[in-house]
C-alpha positions, 0 to 999 in steps of 0.5 A, a space after each residue: 874703543 870697543 871690547 868684545 868678550 866671549 862666553 858659553 850661553 848654553 848647550 843645544 839638546 841631544 849634543 847638537 852643539 854649544 851656543 856662545 854669547 858675544 858681548 860688544 861694548 862701547 862707551 855708549 852701548 852694550 849688546 849681547 848676541 848669541 850664535 843661535 840665530 845670530 840673535 840679539 839677546 840684550 841691548 843696553 842704552 843709558 837714559 838722560 839721567 845716565 841710567 842703563 836699561 835693556 831695550 830688547 825683548 827676549 830671554 835670559 836663558 837658551 831654553 827661551 829661544 828654543 821654544 816657540 817664540 816670535 823671532 825675538 832678536 833673530 836674523 830671519 831668512 832665507 827670505 824674511 817676511 811673507 811669500 804668498 801661498 809659499 810658492 814661486 816660479 823660477 825658470 819655469 820650475 815651481 818651488 813649494 816652501 813650508 807653509 807656516 803662517 796661515 796660507 803663506 810662508 814666513 821668515 824662511 819657513 819652519 826652520 829658518 835662519 833663526 833656528 840654526 847654529 851659526 859659526 862665529 868669528 871675533 872681530 876687533 869691534 864686533 863679531 861675524 857669523 857665517 853658515 851655509 844653507 844647503 840646496 833645498 833647505 826649506 824648499 829654496 833652490 841652491 846652496 847659499 853662503 851667508 855672513 852676518 856681521 855685527 859691529 859697534 861704533 860709539 852709539 851705533 850698532 851696524 849689521 851687515 848681511 852678505 850672501 852668495 848663491 850657487 844657483 838663482 834664489 830669492 834672498 831677503 835678510 833682516 833682524 827681528 829685534 823687538 825694541 821698547 825704548 822705555 826698557 824691556 818689560 815696560 807694558 807698552 810702546 804707546 808713548 813712543 814717537 815714531 817717524 818713517 821716511 816713506 811716501 808710499 806703503 803696501 796695503 795688505 789683505 787679511 793674510 798680510 800679503 800685499 793687495 792686488 790692483 787690476 790696472 785696467 781700473 787705474 787710468 787716472 793714476 797713469 804716470 803717478 809714479 806709484 808702481 814699478 811697471 816691468 814692461 818697457 815703455 816701448 811696449 806700453 800701448 797707452 804711452 805709444 798713443 800719447 806719444 811720450 815715454 814712461 819712467 819705470 815707475 809709471 803705471 800702464 793701464 792699457 795692460 790687463 795684468 794685476 799688480 800689487 798696490 803701492 799706495 801713497 801715505 798722504 792722508 792716511 794712517 800710514 803717513 808717519 813722515 812727521 812724528 806721531 805718538 803711537 798710542 794716540 795715533 792707533 786710537 785716532 785711526 782705530 787701528 790694531 797696530 802696524 805690520 806693514 812694509 813702508 817703501 823707501 826711496 830707491 837707492 843702494 846707498 845709506 839713507 835715513 829710514 826711521 826715528 823713534 823717540 821716547 820722551 820719558 827717558 830721552 832715548 832716541 833710535 834712528 835707523 839708516 839702511 841700504 834696503 828698499 823697505 822697512 816692515 814696521 811691526 808693533 807687536 800685535 801678536 804678542 799676548 803676554 804668555 811668554 815670560 822674558 828677562 827678569 820675569 817680564 811678560 810681553 803683552 800686545 804692543 809691548 815692543 816694536 820692530 823696524 825690519 829693514 828688508 825687501 818688500 813682502 812677496 817680492 819673488 812673485 811681483 816683478 814690479 817690486 825691487 829685485 829679490 833674486 840672487 844669481 851665481 857670481 853676484 853678492 847680496 850685500 846690505 847694511 842697516 845702522 841702528 843709532 842710539 842717542 839721548 835727546 
């Protein structure tokens, strides 16, 4: 049984509208979501002693979400993550997006989906938000109709994203909640055990764009199934010479193109296939933190993505998704300057994100999973956040 209640959260400046809060409650979860940015503002889960704590970073008042802040709890789009130099080309036309993260465009631009008022509709077990992103918004082509639905099922929060476009456009939607299973306001996440079910990840450059690899230097990796080559096997000179046919995931070193690297996690700090305690792991590998895309095994069906366990409280978060990737971010840019709920300060590594999504800069990388939505098609992805106690 899920109850849904509705209340006013606050008014936008200059009469721009009223922001509402929707509280979803089951016997195991309580989630608060506002119509500004489809933002999760609170998520309460009990520990092994039956004591409930709010597990997401954020603010008690609307003003906190209107200031400059790192996308706490919000839905980001039209394209989540980074697009290199804020440019891409479709059908011979180059599109220039807003640059808002170093030299790149991040999370939809200056005024992305996190900074707009959505239209809500109450459901029996949740709430659906919708909006129309106009043609040209933040530089993106075509009108985009978007629906984001939050529902509860026992200890599971389900987020479904749907979209329809009037012309071909990139679409990549995710939720940017920062979790701390010890409770928001706890100083760090070092005692969290993390598992991510991914055999490969995307190395990044200093601007956090996936790094390029010239294929001519990768003869030894031919057939190693690390990259998705856009060329049909019949066009591969090396495979023709060898007399066999490649799968789409094999490299073609005979070509002089540069591809973005998809690297195996085996033997690296990114091998999270078995649980690692985050603080010790960062220390062992001398890492500043994670802000990387992990490549999930290709399928549009629901599959296990990640698990986080906090031994102190017993809380467990499991993530399942239909998306091809997950951006694991450990709050590296939090600096303690924002005052959150109950006066909490949020220093570096005080929260983590598991942003299920397509791969960064996919619109510029033909061998990455497809990110373009065409007229007549529907973007439809779901992520499940399952909370329990162990």
